[in-house]
C-alpha beads as a LAMMPS data file, in Angstrom:
LAMMPS data file: protein, C-alpha beads

244 atoms
243 bonds

1 atom types
1 bond types

-500.0 500.0 xlo xhi
-500.0 500.0 ylo yhi
-500.0 500.0 zlo zhi

Masses

1 110.0

Atoms # bond

1 1 1 82.680 13.286 13.321
2 1 1 85.682 15.575 13.796
3 1 1 85.997 19.255 12.910
4 1 1 89.448 20.724 12.334
5 1 1 91.449 23.058 10.121
6 1 1 93.678 21.291 7.611
7 1 1 96.074 21.946 4.728
8 1 1 96.127 19.693 1.642
9 1 1 99.652 18.341 1.221
10 1 1 98.987 15.993 -1.716
11 1 1 96.170 14.674 -3.883
12 1 1 95.556 12.126 -6.614
13 1 1 92.660 11.289 -8.923
14 1 1 90.454 8.396 -7.835
15 1 1 88.099 6.790 -10.341
16 1 1 86.330 9.236 -12.643
17 1 1 85.469 12.207 -10.496
18 1 1 86.946 11.777 -7.014
19 1 1 90.275 12.481 -5.323
20 1 1 92.268 10.871 -2.542
21 1 1 93.812 13.615 -0.420
22 1 1 96.494 13.682 2.224
23 1 1 95.682 16.506 4.606
24 1 1 97.695 17.735 7.559
25 1 1 95.194 18.854 10.162
26 1 1 95.532 20.737 13.406
27 1 1 93.347 18.377 15.426
28 1 1 94.015 14.958 13.891
29 1 1 97.508 15.145 12.420
30 1 1 97.963 13.668 8.944
31 1 1 94.862 11.981 7.520
32 1 1 93.812 10.404 4.235
33 1 1 90.521 11.723 2.885
34 1 1 88.325 10.510 0.030
35 1 1 86.839 13.570 -1.652
36 1 1 83.951 12.090 -3.612
37 1 1 82.935 14.043 -6.720
38 1 1 85.678 16.644 -6.197
39 1 1 86.508 16.722 -9.925
40 1 1 82.986 17.340 -11.136
41 1 1 82.595 20.769 -12.799
42 1 1 80.122 22.058 -10.230
43 1 1 81.707 20.442 -7.219
44 1 1 81.461 22.560 -4.108
45 1 1 84.655 21.116 -2.636
46 1 1 86.999 21.482 -5.629
47 1 1 88.884 24.563 -4.369
48 1 1 89.444 23.009 -0.953
49 1 1 91.021 19.891 -2.483
50 1 1 93.890 21.739 -4.220
51 1 1 97.402 21.434 -2.784
52 1 1 98.239 24.263 -0.289
53 1 1 94.536 24.995 0.383
54 1 1 93.636 25.664 4.011
55 1 1 90.069 24.760 4.965
56 1 1 87.873 23.918 7.913
57 1 1 86.987 20.230 7.534
58 1 1 84.227 18.192 9.095
59 1 1 85.339 14.585 8.639
60 1 1 83.824 11.209 9.364
61 1 1 86.218 8.308 9.799
62 1 1 85.638 5.128 7.798
63 1 1 87.588 1.880 7.579
64 1 1 90.109 3.093 5.002
65 1 1 89.523 6.831 4.575
66 1 1 88.050 9.832 6.261
67 1 1 84.994 11.159 4.403
68 1 1 83.936 14.782 4.018
69 1 1 80.770 15.796 5.810
70 1 1 81.372 19.463 4.926
71 1 1 84.289 21.769 4.133
72 1 1 84.736 25.550 4.149
73 1 1 87.684 27.079 2.311
74 1 1 89.702 29.524 4.426
75 1 1 92.526 30.370 2.009
76 1 1 93.612 28.728 -1.257
77 1 1 97.111 30.327 -1.266
78 1 1 96.765 30.028 -5.022
79 1 1 99.110 32.911 -5.834
80 1 1 102.048 30.834 -4.576
81 1 1 101.878 29.123 -7.967
82 1 1 102.740 32.415 -9.697
83 1 1 106.357 31.992 -8.567
84 1 1 108.324 28.845 -9.453
85 1 1 110.610 29.408 -6.462
86 1 1 107.728 29.731 -3.998
87 1 1 105.871 26.783 -5.501
88 1 1 108.877 24.431 -5.291
89 1 1 109.792 25.537 -1.768
90 1 1 106.156 25.027 -0.816
91 1 1 106.065 21.541 -2.333
92 1 1 109.307 20.750 -0.495
93 1 1 107.810 21.768 2.862
94 1 1 104.703 19.641 2.186
95 1 1 106.685 16.620 1.008
96 1 1 109.032 16.859 3.993
97 1 1 106.070 16.858 6.363
98 1 1 104.400 13.977 4.526
99 1 1 107.501 11.763 4.524
100 1 1 108.421 12.376 8.148
101 1 1 105.106 12.093 10.009
102 1 1 102.871 9.062 10.658
103 1 1 99.129 9.044 10.086
104 1 1 96.814 10.408 12.764
105 1 1 99.446 11.696 15.177
106 1 1 98.373 15.159 16.290
107 1 1 101.046 17.852 16.360
108 1 1 99.638 21.364 16.548
109 1 1 103.134 22.894 16.568
110 1 1 103.950 21.402 13.147
111 1 1 100.583 22.492 11.774
112 1 1 101.077 26.061 12.989
113 1 1 104.616 26.121 11.572
114 1 1 103.421 24.940 8.161
115 1 1 100.547 27.429 8.041
116 1 1 102.828 30.306 9.081
117 1 1 105.436 29.271 6.483
118 1 1 102.925 29.146 3.608
119 1 1 101.222 32.375 4.650
120 1 1 104.507 34.271 5.121
121 1 1 106.022 32.892 1.908
122 1 1 103.070 34.224 -0.071
123 1 1 103.615 37.700 1.341
124 1 1 107.405 37.966 1.000
125 1 1 109.461 38.664 -2.102
126 1 1 112.612 37.014 -0.721
127 1 1 111.829 33.494 0.422
128 1 1 115.219 31.716 0.612
129 1 1 115.910 32.823 4.238
130 1 1 112.364 31.775 5.102
131 1 1 113.020 28.294 3.693
132 1 1 116.202 27.841 5.733
133 1 1 114.481 29.083 8.888
134 1 1 111.654 26.609 8.259
135 1 1 114.126 23.719 7.931
136 1 1 115.870 24.654 11.174
137 1 1 112.597 25.025 13.077
138 1 1 111.092 21.879 11.577
139 1 1 114.131 19.834 12.621
140 1 1 113.851 21.249 16.136
141 1 1 110.121 20.588 16.491
142 1 1 110.418 16.922 15.496
143 1 1 113.268 16.263 17.926
144 1 1 116.329 16.733 15.707
145 1 1 117.434 20.235 16.621
146 1 1 120.969 20.645 15.261
147 1 1 123.645 21.375 17.839
148 1 1 124.838 24.885 17.050
149 1 1 126.230 25.921 20.437
150 1 1 129.607 24.221 20.271
151 1 1 131.401 21.044 19.249
152 1 1 129.258 17.892 19.472
153 1 1 132.384 15.796 20.052
154 1 1 134.401 17.648 22.701
155 1 1 132.087 20.437 23.866
156 1 1 134.438 23.224 22.763
157 1 1 132.482 26.458 22.290
158 1 1 135.266 28.448 20.654
159 1 1 136.729 27.647 17.245
160 1 1 137.913 29.758 14.328
161 1 1 136.316 27.379 11.859
162 1 1 133.703 24.616 12.183
163 1 1 132.305 21.701 10.244
164 1 1 128.611 20.787 10.228
165 1 1 128.347 16.996 10.371
166 1 1 124.805 15.769 9.702
167 1 1 125.689 12.257 10.904
168 1 1 126.780 13.551 14.334
169 1 1 124.077 16.162 14.703
170 1 1 125.818 19.501 14.470
171 1 1 129.026 21.489 14.693
172 1 1 132.516 20.010 15.013
173 1 1 135.401 22.261 16.041
174 1 1 138.697 22.714 14.224
175 1 1 140.491 20.307 16.574
176 1 1 138.025 17.436 15.965
177 1 1 136.966 18.077 12.373
178 1 1 139.804 16.547 10.352
179 1 1 139.996 17.533 6.682
180 1 1 136.367 18.289 5.827
181 1 1 135.713 20.650 2.924
182 1 1 132.560 22.076 4.541
183 1 1 134.109 24.938 6.488
184 1 1 131.769 27.144 8.510
185 1 1 132.973 30.364 10.083
186 1 1 131.603 31.941 13.241
187 1 1 129.523 34.553 11.413
188 1 1 127.601 31.840 9.570
189 1 1 127.028 29.933 12.818
190 1 1 125.546 33.127 14.312
191 1 1 123.295 33.526 11.255
192 1 1 122.016 29.936 11.523
193 1 1 121.174 30.505 15.199
194 1 1 119.459 33.784 14.279
195 1 1 117.275 32.050 11.676
196 1 1 116.441 29.276 14.140
197 1 1 115.370 31.593 16.946
198 1 1 113.620 34.371 14.990
199 1 1 109.984 34.589 13.904
200 1 1 109.369 33.462 10.329
201 1 1 107.845 36.798 9.387
202 1 1 111.092 38.587 10.349
203 1 1 113.753 36.485 8.639
204 1 1 113.192 37.846 5.127
205 1 1 114.677 41.159 6.236
206 1 1 117.993 39.725 7.468
207 1 1 121.142 40.714 5.575
208 1 1 122.377 37.220 4.699
209 1 1 123.732 36.598 1.207
210 1 1 122.022 34.132 -1.132
211 1 1 125.263 32.132 -1.452
212 1 1 125.380 31.680 2.317
213 1 1 121.685 30.784 2.446
214 1 1 122.077 28.160 -0.284
215 1 1 124.935 26.587 1.675
216 1 1 122.714 26.513 4.758
217 1 1 119.816 25.029 2.799
218 1 1 121.950 22.277 1.241
219 1 1 123.439 21.526 4.650
220 1 1 120.062 21.365 6.395
221 1 1 118.339 19.354 3.663
222 1 1 121.124 16.740 3.849
223 1 1 120.755 16.777 7.633
224 1 1 117.006 16.177 7.443
225 1 1 117.264 13.446 4.805
226 1 1 119.849 11.586 6.893
227 1 1 118.152 11.878 10.271
228 1 1 114.654 11.168 8.959
229 1 1 115.899 8.292 6.787
230 1 1 114.403 9.764 3.623
231 1 1 116.026 8.434 0.461
232 1 1 114.550 10.734 -2.135
233 1 1 112.418 13.845 -2.431
234 1 1 111.199 14.914 -5.863
235 1 1 110.699 18.530 -4.842
236 1 1 114.190 18.778 -3.357
237 1 1 115.743 17.316 -6.508
238 1 1 113.976 19.988 -8.578
239 1 1 115.173 22.750 -6.241
240 1 1 118.752 21.525 -6.452
241 1 1 118.598 21.397 -10.243
242 1 1 117.347 24.983 -10.396
243 1 1 118.982 26.784 -7.401
244 1 1 117.270 29.981 -8.536

Bonds

1 1 1 2
2 1 2 3
3 1 3 4
4 1 4 5
5 1 5 6
6 1 6 7
7 1 7 8
8 1 8 9
9 1 9 10
10 1 10 11
11 1 11 12
12 1 12 13
13 1 13 14
14 1 14 15
15 1 15 16
16 1 16 17
17 1 17 18
18 1 18 19
19 1 19 20
20 1 20 21
21 1 21 22
22 1 22 23
23 1 23 24
24 1 24 25
25 1 25 26
26 1 26 27
27 1 27 28
28 1 28 29
29 1 29 30
30 1 30 31
31 1 31 32
32 1 32 33
33 1 33 34
34 1 34 35
35 1 35 36
36 1 36 37
37 1 37 38
38 1 38 39
39 1 39 40
40 1 40 41
41 1 41 42
42 1 42 43
43 1 43 44
44 1 44 45
45 1 45 46
46 1 46 47
47 1 47 48
48 1 48 49
49 1 49 50
50 1 50 51
51 1 51 52
52 1 52 53
53 1 53 54
54 1 54 55
55 1 55 56
56 1 56 57
57 1 57 58
58 1 58 59
59 1 59 60
60 1 60 61
61 1 61 62
62 1 62 63
63 1 63 64
64 1 64 65
65 1 65 66
66 1 66 67
67 1 67 68
68 1 68 69
69 1 69 70
70 1 70 71
71 1 71 72
72 1 72 73
73 1 73 74
74 1 74 75
75 1 75 76
76 1 76 77
77 1 77 78
78 1 78 79
79 1 79 80
80 1 80 81
81 1 81 82
82 1 82 83
83 1 83 84
84 1 84 85
85 1 85 86
86 1 86 87
87 1 87 88
88 1 88 89
89 1 89 90
90 1 90 91
91 1 91 92
92 1 92 93
93 1 93 94
94 1 94 95
95 1 95 96
96 1 96 97
97 1 97 98
98 1 98 99
99 1 99 100
100 1 100 101
101 1 101 102
102 1 102 103
103 1 103 104
104 1 104 105
105 1 105 106
106 1 106 107
107 1 107 108
108 1 108 109
109 1 109 110
110 1 110 111
111 1 111 112
112 1 112 113
113 1 113 114
114 1 114 115
115 1 115 116
116 1 116 117
117 1 117 118
118 1 118 119
119 1 119 120
120 1 120 121
121 1 121 122
122 1 122 123
123 1 123 124
124 1 124 125
125 1 125 126
126 1 126 127
127 1 127 128
128 1 128 129
129 1 129 130
130 1 130 131
131 1 131 132
132 1 132 133
133 1 133 134
134 1 134 135
135 1 135 136
136 1 136 137
137 1 137 138
138 1 138 139
139 1 139 140
140 1 140 141
141 1 141 142
142 1 142 143
143 1 143 144
144 1 144 145
145 1 145 146
146 1 146 147
147 1 147 148
148 1 148 149
149 1 149 150
150 1 150 151
151 1 151 152
152 1 152 153
153 1 153 154
154 1 154 155
155 1 155 156
156 1 156 157
157 1 157 158
158 1 158 159
159 1 159 160
160 1 160 161
161 1 161 162
162 1 162 163
163 1 163 164
164 1 164 165
165 1 165 166
166 1 166 167
167 1 167 168
168 1 168 169
169 1 169 170
170 1 170 171
171 1 171 172
172 1 172 173
173 1 173 174
174 1 174 175
175 1 175 176
176 1 176 177
177 1 177 178
178 1 178 179
179 1 179 180
180 1 180 181
181 1 181 182
182 1 182 183
183 1 183 184
184 1 184 185
185 1 185 186
186 1 186 187
187 1 187 188
188 1 188 189
189 1 189 190
190 1 190 191
191 1 191 192
192 1 192 193
193 1 193 194
194 1 194 195
195 1 195 196
196 1 196 197
197 1 197 198
198 1 198 199
199 1 199 200
200 1 200 201
201 1 201 202
202 1 202 203
203 1 203 204
204 1 204 205
205 1 205 206
206 1 206 207
207 1 207 208
208 1 208 209
209 1 209 210
210 1 210 211
211 1 211 212
212 1 212 213
213 1 213 214
214 1 214 215
215 1 215 216
216 1 216 217
217 1 217 218
218 1 218 219
219 1 219 220
220 1 220 221
221 1 221 222
222 1 222 223
223 1 223 224
224 1 224 225
225 1 225 226
226 1 226 227
227 1 227 228
228 1 228 229
229 1 229 230
230 1 230 231
231 1 231 232
232 1 232 233
233 1 233 234
234 1 234 235
235 1 235 236
236 1 236 237
237 1 237 238
238 1 238 239
239 1 239 240
240 1 240 241
241 1 241 242
242 1 242 243
243 1 243 244
């Protein structure tokens, strides 16, 4: 039996009263859990099986699933659902983690990042800079940190205008960039580095315009989809349709 904190990243009904959960845990990585009887009216585990819920899980591994020995809810983060923007950004973070990580590969850094993102998002009114910072940090922690210190092609560290090329992994200077429409000026490069290096709880206070942040988000989401070989994300499609 294993005991670990874990966040529910997805769930689906199984038979009449049970659920199959995907949980990202601190001690085991991503695991699939059969929550038997979770949908019964008096179930003691119902709150812990909702998406976003953080709980302490005691799990026993079977052939196909992990099974719940006991579970104690730590925080449901239920108020995230009061805001469509927060809910969709939250679903995006969960789906990104689900699609990019294998089962049962422990990564405490990713778990801590996800928990901090959800907790901070609940507390902040302005969450767009938080989302971009999460994307930058997530890419870095899984080994795809974008190159933001100079040109990935020639090494030039000084350029009046840059391009961000997600196929090459970062910035391209004005000499190497050709005729790209995605022009990035030095101030925006500084802001991306600031979001990457700052604590999540601080980024909501930065004076970066929403238009700039949306450009960063679209750039980073394309970068992540390409490098992680993800063809489609339902949550990302909904965000792009809304762009609040």
